[in-house]
Structures are given as C-alpha cells and as structure tokens.
ChimeraX commands (.cxc) that place a marker at each C-alpha (Angstrom):
marker #1 position 0.13,0.04,0.01 radius 0.5
marker #1 position 0.95,3.61,-0.62 radius 0.5
marker #1 position 1.93,6.00,2.03 radius 0.5
marker #1 position -1.16,8.53,3.29 radius 0.5
marker #1 position -2.66,10.48,6.41 radius 0.5
marker #1 position -5.62,9.17,8.34 radius 0.5
marker #1 position -8.10,12.50,9.22 radius 0.5
marker #1 position -9.57,11.41,12.32 radius 0.5
marker #1 position -12.67,13.85,12.89 radius 0.5
marker #1 position -13.20,13.92,17.27 radius 0.5
marker #1 position -16.14,15.91,18.37 radius 0.5
marker #1 position -15.87,16.50,21.61 radius 0.5
marker #1 position -19.06,16.99,24.09 radius 0.5
marker #1 position -20.23,20.30,25.57 radius 0.5
marker #1 position -17.76,21.33,28.35 radius 0.5
marker #1 position -15.07,19.17,27.89 radius 0.5
marker #1 position -13.31,20.41,24.81 radius 0.5
marker #1 position -10.43,21.72,26.84 radius 0.5
marker #1 position -10.07,18.29,28.31 radius 0.5
marker #1 position -10.42,16.42,25.85 radius 0.5
marker #1 position -7.99,18.46,23.12 radius 0.5
marker #1 position -5.74,17.29,25.70 radius 0.5
marker #1 position -6.24,13.83,25.84 radius 0.5
marker #1 position -5.92,13.53,22.23 radius 0.5
marker #1 position -2.61,15.73,22.33 radius 0.5
marker #1 position -1.59,13.22,24.84 radius 0.5
marker #1 position -2.48,9.87,23.03 radius 0.5
marker #1 position -1.33,11.36,19.27 radius 0.5
marker #1 position 2.40,10.61,19.59 radius 0.5
marker #1 position 2.00,6.78,20.38 radius 0.5
marker #1 position 0.72,6.44,16.57 radius 0.5
marker #1 position 4.98,6.67,16.63 radius 0.5
marker #1 position 5.38,3.24,17.78 radius 0.5
marker #1 position 3.15,1.59,15.30 radius 0.5
marker #1 position 4.97,2.84,12.04 radius 0.5
marker #1 position 3.66,6.15,12.00 radius 0.5
marker #1 position 5.83,9.33,10.61 radius 0.5
marker #1 position 4.35,12.12,11.81 radius 0.5
marker #1 position 1.11,13.59,13.55 radius 0.5
marker #1 position -0.61,16.10,14.28 radius 0.5
marker #1 position -3.49,17.63,16.26 radius 0.5
marker #1 position -5.48,20.40,15.06 radius 0.5
marker #1 position -8.25,22.33,17.27 radius 0.5
marker #1 position -11.28,24.17,14.68 radius 0.5
marker #1 position -10.72,27.75,15.58 radius 0.5
marker #1 position -14.58,28.25,14.26 radius 0.5
marker #1 position -15.83,25.23,16.06 radius 0.5
marker #1 position -14.07,24.54,19.46 radius 0.5
marker #1 position -15.59,21.63,19.81 radius 0.5
marker #1 position -13.63,20.23,17.17 radius 0.5
marker #1 position -10.27,18.25,16.98 radius 0.5
marker #1 position -8.41,17.01,13.78 radius 0.5
marker #1 position -6.44,14.28,14.74 radius 0.5
marker #1 position -4.06,13.40,11.70 radius 0.5
marker #1 position -1.20,10.43,11.38 radius 0.5
marker #1 position 1.19,9.47,8.28 radius 0.5
marker #1 position 1.38,5.55,7.91 radius 0.5
marker #1 position 3.41,3.75,5.61 radius 0.5
marker #1 position 0.81,1.33,4.96 radius 0.5
marker #1 position -3.08,0.67,6.52 radius 0.5
marker #1 position -2.32,-2.17,8.40 radius 0.5
marker #1 position -0.14,-0.12,10.68 radius 0.5
marker #1 position -2.42,2.05,11.11 radius 0.5
marker #1 position -5.34,-0.49,12.24 radius 0.5
marker #1 position -2.28,-1.67,14.45 radius 0.5
marker #1 position -2.73,1.80,16.15 radius 0.5
marker #1 position -6.07,2.14,15.93 radius 0.5
marker #1 position -7.14,-1.13,17.55 radius 0.5
marker #1 position -4.42,-1.24,19.69 radius 0.5
marker #1 position -4.42,-1.34,23.65 radius 0.5
marker #1 position -3.74,2.12,23.70 radius 0.5
marker #1 position -5.95,3.25,21.40 radius 0.5
marker #1 position -8.91,1.27,23.10 radius 0.5
marker #1 position -8.07,1.86,26.46 radius 0.5
marker #1 position -8.35,6.01,25.70 radius 0.5
marker #1 position -11.59,5.80,23.55 radius 0.5
marker #1 position -12.59,3.75,26.85 radius 0.5
marker #1 position -11.49,6.28,29.24 radius 0.5
marker #1 position -12.92,9.22,27.60 radius 0.5
marker #1 position -16.23,8.07,26.45 radius 0.5
marker #1 position -18.71,10.47,26.96 radius 0.5
marker #1 position -16.11,13.48,26.23 radius 0.5
marker #1 position -16.48,12.67,22.86 radius 0.5
marker #1 position -19.75,12.06,20.02 radius 0.5
marker #1 position -19.90,9.10,17.96 radius 0.5
marker #1 position -19.61,7.41,15.59 radius 0.5
marker #1 position -16.06,8.51,15.51 radius 0.5
marker #1 position -15.08,9.15,11.90 radius 0.5
marker #1 position -11.59,8.64,10.09 radius 0.5
marker #1 position -10.55,8.91,6.54 radius 0.5
marker #1 position -7.37,8.24,4.87 radius 0.5
marker #1 position -6.24,10.43,2.64 radius 0.5
marker #1 position -3.47,10.37,-0.46 radius 0.5
marker #1 position -0.65,12.85,-0.01 radius 0.5
marker #1 position -0.87,14.88,-3.32 radius 0.5
marker #1 position 1.60,17.29,-2.39 radius 0.5
marker #1 position 3.33,18.86,1.01 radius 0.5
marker #1 position 5.85,21.78,2.49 radius 0.5
marker #1 position 7.68,23.41,5.06 radius 0.5
marker #1 position 9.68,25.83,5.82 radius 0.5
marker #1 position 12.87,24.16,7.10 radius 0.5
marker #1 position 16.14,25.43,8.29 radius 0.5
marker #1 position 17.97,25.35,5.73 radius 0.5
marker #1 position 16.20,28.55,4.19 radius 0.5
marker #1 position 18.07,31.22,5.96 radius 0.5
marker #1 position 15.71,33.58,7.24 radius 0.5
marker #1 position 17.07,37.48,6.55 radius 0.5
marker #1 position 17.93,39.31,9.82 radius 0.5
marker #1 position 15.91,42.65,9.72 radius 0.5
marker #1 position 16.60,45.73,8.69 radius 0.5
marker #1 position 17.19,48.56,11.55 radius 0.5
marker #1 position 15.02,51.47,11.55 radius 0.5
marker #1 position 16.16,54.43,9.34 radius 0.5
marker #1 position 17.19,56.86,11.92 radius 0.5
marker #1 position 15.83,60.25,11.43 radius 0.5
marker #1 position 17.41,63.12,10.33 radius 0.5
marker #1 position 18.25,65.64,12.41 radius 0.5
marker #1 position 15.40,68.59,12.68 radius 0.5
marker #1 position 15.89,71.83,9.92 radius 0.5
marker #1 position 16.51,75.08,11.63 radius 0.5
marker #1 position 13.48,77.25,12.07 radius 0.5
marker #1 position 13.16,79.77,9.19 radius 0.5
marker #1 position 14.12,83.51,8.98 radius 0.5
marker #1 position 11.41,85.89,8.31 radius 0.5
marker link #1:1,2 radius 0.2
marker link #1:2,3 radius 0.2
marker link #1:3,4 radius 0.2
marker link #1:4,5 radius 0.2
marker link #1:5,6 radius 0.2
marker link #1:6,7 radius 0.2
marker link #1:7,8 radius 0.2
marker link #1:8,9 radius 0.2
marker link #1:9,10 radius 0.2
marker link #1:10,11 radius 0.2
marker link #1:11,12 radius 0.2
marker link #1:12,13 radius 0.2
marker link #1:13,14 radius 0.2
marker link #1:14,15 radius 0.2
marker link #1:15,16 radius 0.2
marker link #1:16,17 radius 0.2
marker link #1:17,18 radius 0.2
marker link #1:18,19 radius 0.2
marker link #1:19,20 radius 0.2
marker link #1:20,21 radius 0.2
marker link #1:21,22 radius 0.2
marker link #1:22,23 radius 0.2
marker link #1:23,24 radius 0.2
marker link #1:24,25 radius 0.2
marker link #1:25,26 radius 0.2
marker link #1:26,27 radius 0.2
marker link #1:27,28 radius 0.2
marker link #1:28,29 radius 0.2
marker link #1:29,30 radius 0.2
marker link #1:30,31 radius 0.2
marker link #1:31,32 radius 0.2
marker link #1:32,33 radius 0.2
marker link #1:33,34 radius 0.2
marker link #1:34,35 radius 0.2
marker link #1:35,36 radius 0.2
marker link #1:36,37 radius 0.2
marker link #1:37,38 radius 0.2
marker link #1:38,39 radius 0.2
marker link #1:39,40 radius 0.2
marker link #1:40,41 radius 0.2
marker link #1:41,42 radius 0.2
marker link #1:42,43 radius 0.2
marker link #1:43,44 radius 0.2
marker link #1:44,45 radius 0.2
marker link #1:45,46 radius 0.2
marker link #1:46,47 radius 0.2
marker link #1:47,48 radius 0.2
marker link #1:48,49 radius 0.2
marker link #1:49,50 radius 0.2
marker link #1:50,51 radius 0.2
marker link #1:51,52 radius 0.2
marker link #1:52,53 radius 0.2
marker link #1:53,54 radius 0.2
marker link #1:54,55 radius 0.2
marker link #1:55,56 radius 0.2
marker link #1:56,57 radius 0.2
marker link #1:57,58 radius 0.2
marker link #1:58,59 radius 0.2
marker link #1:59,60 radius 0.2
marker link #1:60,61 radius 0.2
marker link #1:61,62 radius 0.2
marker link #1:62,63 radius 0.2
marker link #1:63,64 radius 0.2
marker link #1:64,65 radius 0.2
marker link #1:65,66 radius 0.2
marker link #1:66,67 radius 0.2
marker link #1:67,68 radius 0.2
marker link #1:68,69 radius 0.2
marker link #1:69,70 radius 0.2
marker link #1:70,71 radius 0.2
marker link #1:71,72 radius 0.2
marker link #1:72,73 radius 0.2
marker link #1:73,74 radius 0.2
marker link #1:74,75 radius 0.2
marker link #1:75,76 radius 0.2
marker link #1:76,77 radius 0.2
marker link #1:77,78 radius 0.2
marker link #1:78,79 radius 0.2
marker link #1:79,80 radius 0.2
marker link #1:80,81 radius 0.2
marker link #1:81,82 radius 0.2
marker link #1:82,83 radius 0.2
marker link #1:83,84 radius 0.2
marker link #1:84,85 radius 0.2
marker link #1:85,86 radius 0.2
marker link #1:86,87 radius 0.2
marker link #1:87,88 radius 0.2
marker link #1:88,89 radius 0.2
marker link #1:89,90 radius 0.2
marker link #1:90,91 radius 0.2
marker link #1:91,92 radius 0.2
marker link #1:92,93 radius 0.2
marker link #1:93,94 radius 0.2
marker link #1:94,95 radius 0.2
marker link #1:95,96 radius 0.2
marker link #1:96,97 radius 0.2
marker link #1:97,98 radius 0.2
marker link #1:98,99 radius 0.2
marker link #1:99,100 radius 0.2
marker link #1:100,101 radius 0.2
marker link #1:101,102 radius 0.2
marker link #1:102,103 radius 0.2
marker link #1:103,104 radius 0.2
marker link #1:104,105 radius 0.2
marker link #1:105,106 radius 0.2
marker link #1:106,107 radius 0.2
marker link #1:107,108 radius 0.2
marker link #1:108,109 radius 0.2
marker link #1:109,110 radius 0.2
marker link #1:110,111 radius 0.2
marker link #1:111,112 radius 0.2
marker link #1:112,113 radius 0.2
marker link #1:113,114 radius 0.2
marker link #1:114,115 radius 0.2
marker link #1:115,116 radius 0.2
marker link #1:116,117 radius 0.2
marker link #1:117,118 radius 0.2
marker link #1:118,119 radius 0.2
marker link #1:119,120 radius 0.2
marker link #1:120,121 radius 0.2
marker link #1:121,122 radius 0.2
marker link #1:122,123 radius 0.2
marker link #1:123,124 radius 0.2
view
C-alpha cells in the first residue's frame, strides 16, 4: 500500500473540549510506535468542539494496529462521554506538502532608519 494520512474527526461533548483536546494531544504520539512517520493534532478555531487528529502511515495495516491497539482502546474507553460517536476517520493520499525548513535562511531585519536632525527654523 502507498503512504497516506489518516484524518480522525473527533467532536467533543459540551464543556469538555479543553480536557478532551489535551487527551487527544497526549495519545497522538503513540502512533509513532506503530509505524507512523508523523502526527498532528489541530483544534478548529471556528468550532472549538472539533478536534482533528492526523497520522501519516506507510500502510493501512500499521494504522489498524494503532487504532485497534491497547492504548487506543483504553483511550476511547477512558474518554467515553467526552466525545460524540460515531468517530469518523478517513484515509487520504497525500498529493503535495511543504514547509519552511532550516535550510532556507531567514534574513535579518533591517534596522529602523535614524531620523534626520530637524531643520533650523526659517528666519522671516
């Protein structure tokens, strides 16, 4: 199978969004133990109850080992009542990606120009 990214759309229940978002951020790095090459967790600014978890895997088998693993089963059990069901996750093919890395030098900001001395007053 080709590499891809899984998007998990979590939707927290009322008044639990802060605690639940932290729980998702805590469990997301565990995907690296199961073959993920990268992970990310985002929370919507427009809808504070929506949390998007993403994990990049080389195969769907690795994804299912993570999703059906002991840690994620325990996570879902422990947080039952903090998120709405059904949980929707979708496998995506990554077509393009980019980021500004350390190999791109950042230019030093230019200093502010020093104001010139005021002109002497005009003589009438």
